[in-house]
C-alpha positions as CSV (number, residue, x, y, z in Angstrom):
1,M,21.6,98.5,-35.1
2,T,22.1,99.3,-38.4
3,V,21.4,102.1,-41.4
4,L,19.3,100.1,-44.1
5,T,19.2,102.2,-46.9
6,V,20.0,105.9,-47.7
7,N,17.0,107.3,-48.9
8,A,16.5,111.1,-51.3
9,G,13.8,112.0,-53.4
10,R,13.8,114.5,-56.2
11,P,11.5,117.1,-56.6
12,V,7.7,116.5,-58.7
13,A,4.8,117.9,-59.1
14,A,2.0,116.4,-57.4
15,S,-1.6,117.8,-56.6
16,Y,-1.9,117.0,-52.8
17,T,1.4,119.6,-51.2
18,D,0.3,123.3,-50.3
19,A,4.3,123.7,-51.3
20,P,5.2,127.0,-53.1
21,G,4.8,125.4,-56.7
22,G,3.6,122.6,-56.0
23,M,6.3,120.2,-55.4
24,T,7.5,118.0,-53.5
25,G,10.6,115.7,-52.8
26,I,8.5,113.0,-50.1
27,D,8.9,110.1,-52.2
28,K,12.2,108.7,-51.7
29,R,14.6,105.8,-53.1
30,P,17.3,103.9,-51.9
31,V,20.3,105.2,-53.4
32,E,23.9,103.2,-53.1
33,G,27.3,104.2,-52.3
34,L,28.5,107.3,-50.3
35,V,26.3,110.3,-49.2
36,R,27.6,112.7,-47.9
37,V,25.6,114.5,-45.3
38,C,26.2,117.8,-43.8
39,D,24.2,121.3,-41.5
40,P,22.2,121.9,-44.4
41,G,22.0,125.7,-42.7
42,P,19.3,127.8,-40.5
43,E,15.4,126.7,-41.0
44,G,13.9,128.3,-43.3
45,E,16.8,128.5,-45.8
46,G,18.3,125.1,-45.5
47,G,16.9,122.1,-46.7
48,S,17.8,118.5,-46.5
49,G,21.6,117.3,-44.7
50,L,21.7,115.2,-47.1
51,A,23.6,115.5,-51.2
52,G,21.4,114.4,-53.7
53,D,17.7,114.6,-51.1
54,T,15.5,117.5,-52.0
55,V,13.6,119.6,-49.7
56,C,10.7,121.4,-52.0
57,D,8.9,123.0,-48.6
58,L,11.2,125.1,-46.1
59,R,8.5,126.7,-44.3
60,H,8.3,123.2,-42.1
61,H,10.7,120.7,-43.5
62,G,14.9,121.4,-43.2
63,G,17.4,123.6,-41.9
64,S,19.6,122.5,-38.7
65,H,17.2,121.3,-36.3
66,Q,15.6,118.5,-39.0
67,A,18.5,117.8,-41.3
68,V,17.8,114.2,-41.5
69,Y,14.7,112.2,-40.9
70,A,15.0,108.1,-39.5
71,F,12.8,105.4,-39.0
72,A,12.9,102.1,-37.3
73,R,12.6,99.3,-40.4
74,E,10.9,97.2,-37.3
75,E,8.0,100.2,-37.3
76,L,7.0,100.8,-41.4
77,D,6.4,96.9,-41.2
78,A,3.8,97.1,-38.1
79,W,2.5,99.5,-40.2
80,E,2.3,97.3,-44.0
81,R,0.4,94.6,-41.5
82,E,-1.6,97.3,-40.0
83,L,-2.3,99.0,-44.6
84,G,-1.9,95.7,-45.3
85,R,0.0,96.8,-48.1
86,P,4.1,96.5,-48.7
87,L,6.2,99.6,-47.5
88,P,9.8,100.5,-48.9
89,N,12.6,101.4,-47.5
90,G,11.9,105.5,-47.4
91,S,7.5,105.2,-48.2
92,F,8.0,107.7,-45.5
93,G,9.7,110.5,-46.9
94,E,12.9,109.0,-43.8
95,N,16.0,110.0,-44.9
96,L,17.4,106.9,-42.9
97,T,15.8,103.8,-42.5
98,T,17.3,101.7,-40.0
99,G,17.5,97.8,-38.2
100,G,17.5,97.3,-34.4
101,V,17.5,101.0,-33.4
102,T,14.2,101.9,-31.3
103,V,14.4,105.4,-33.0
104,S,10.9,106.9,-31.8
105,G,12.1,105.9,-28.4
106,A,15.8,108.0,-28.6
107,L,16.2,110.2,-26.6
108,I,16.6,113.8,-27.4
109,G,20.1,115.0,-27.4
110,E,21.0,111.2,-27.9
111,R,23.5,111.3,-30.5
112,W,24.1,108.4,-32.7
113,R,27.9,107.7,-34.8
114,I,27.2,106.8,-38.5
115,G,30.1,105.0,-40.4
116,A,33.0,105.9,-39.8
117,E,32.6,110.0,-39.8
118,L,28.6,111.3,-39.1
119,V,27.5,111.7,-35.8
120,L,24.0,113.1,-35.8
121,E,22.3,114.6,-32.4
122,V,18.3,113.9,-32.2
123,T,16.3,117.3,-31.6
124,S,12.7,115.9,-31.9
125,G,9.7,113.8,-34.0
126,R,7.9,114.1,-37.0
127,I,4.8,116.2,-37.2
128,P,2.4,114.5,-40.2
129,C,1.2,117.2,-42.7
130,R,-1.3,117.2,-45.8
131,T,1.8,116.0,-48.1
132,F,2.8,112.9,-45.7
133,A,-0.7,112.1,-45.6
134,G,-1.4,112.2,-49.4
135,H,1.5,110.8,-50.2
136,L,1.0,108.0,-48.8
137,D,-3.3,108.6,-49.3
138,E,-4.7,106.6,-47.2
139,E,-7.7,107.5,-45.0
140,R,-7.6,109.7,-42.2
141,W,-3.5,109.4,-42.5
142,V,-2.8,112.0,-40.5
143,K,-4.5,111.3,-37.5
144,R,-4.1,107.3,-37.0
145,F,-0.3,108.8,-37.4
146,T,-0.2,110.5,-34.6
147,Q,-2.6,108.4,-32.3
148,A,0.1,106.0,-33.0
149,A,2.5,107.8,-31.6
150,V,5.6,106.5,-33.4
151,P,6.7,109.6,-35.1
152,G,10.5,108.8,-36.5
153,A,13.2,110.6,-34.9
154,Y,14.9,114.4,-37.3
155,L,18.5,115.2,-36.2
156,R,21.0,117.4,-36.6
157,V,24.6,117.2,-38.1
158,I,26.7,117.9,-35.0
159,T,29.8,116.6,-37.1
160,P,29.6,116.3,-40.8
161,G,30.3,112.7,-43.0
162,S,29.7,110.4,-45.6
163,I,27.4,106.6,-45.1
164,R,25.9,104.2,-47.2
165,A,24.0,101.2,-46.3
166,G,25.0,98.6,-43.9
167,D,26.5,101.5,-41.5
168,P,26.5,100.8,-38.4
169,V,24.6,102.9,-35.8
170,E,26.3,103.3,-32.6
171,I,24.7,105.5,-29.6
172,V,27.9,107.6,-28.1
173,H,26.5,109.2,-26.2
174,R,22.3,109.6,-24.0
175,P,21.7,112.6,-22.5
176,D,20.8,113.0,-18.3
177,H,17.0,113.0,-19.2
178,E,13.9,110.9,-19.7
179,V,12.8,113.2,-22.5
180,T,11.9,110.5,-25.5
181,V,10.9,111.4,-29.4
182,E,7.8,109.7,-28.4
183,L,6.9,112.1,-25.1
184,Q,8.0,115.3,-26.7
185,F,5.7,113.7,-29.6
186,R,2.6,113.4,-27.8
187,A,3.7,116.8,-25.7
188,V,2.6,119.3,-28.8
189,T,-0.1,117.0,-30.2
190,T,-2.2,115.4,-28.6
191,R,-1.2,115.5,-24.4
192,R,-0.7,119.6,-24.1
193,E,-0.1,119.1,-20.4
194,L,3.2,116.9,-20.5
195,L,5.4,120.1,-22.5
196,P,7.0,120.9,-19.1
197,L,8.4,117.4,-18.8
198,L,10.3,118.9,-22.1
199,L,12.0,121.6,-20.2
200,P,14.8,119.0,-19.0
201,A,16.1,118.2,-23.3
202,G,17.8,121.8,-23.1
203,D,19.4,123.1,-26.0
204,A,18.6,119.6,-27.2
205,L,15.0,119.9,-28.1
206,H,14.1,120.6,-31.4
207,P,13.9,125.2,-31.0
208,G,9.9,124.9,-32.0
209,A,9.5,121.9,-29.3
210,M,11.2,124.4,-27.0
211,R,9.2,127.8,-27.0
212,K,6.5,126.1,-27.1
213,A,7.0,124.4,-23.7
214,R,7.7,127.2,-22.6
215,A,5.0,129.8,-23.2
216,H,2.8,126.5,-21.7
217,V,4.6,126.6,-18.7
218,A,3.8,130.6,-18.8
219,R,0.1,130.6,-18.8
220,Q,0.3,128.6,-16.1
221,G,1.9,130.6,-14.4
């Protein structure tokens, strides 16, 4: 299991984003050398966990629980076949393009050590947005991405560190539950009846998803 590339984005103006200022950093490109990764700070204030990477819309992106976004090269390959176009590493706005890692099948709370120091913890799947759709420029993209339910994973930083392309990924902790990224994603998008199944993930789950799960349970009595 490997990090194939570490990807960062610079702010650019785009007509398809509704971010304040009309800027987006979704177009991420592989970077060379060591990249420092640390906790960026609270949601709404902190941006990306990667040095040199830009988050332009702090309303929906960045912060401690979405510090790093990972997507599997295997899933990019599958989308390449479906869309009939090349998708270079970073095409989905991911910070880490991985090889051999079951990203969307990872457990919430699963911890990965990357390189010598960095430890990340899986928190949730990525919810597609208008900016993502505009960036890909594919018809009905939000619906298609949602139906596929292979969203990649957001991760928080447990132990900061520096990483580079080619670093190994080691799973150092698997929690004792069955709440995967895919399950979490389906529960908060197309299958709300699954929301109670997210509760065993506890504090590892992204707080927004946990609030939805608890509210659903409360409504059901």
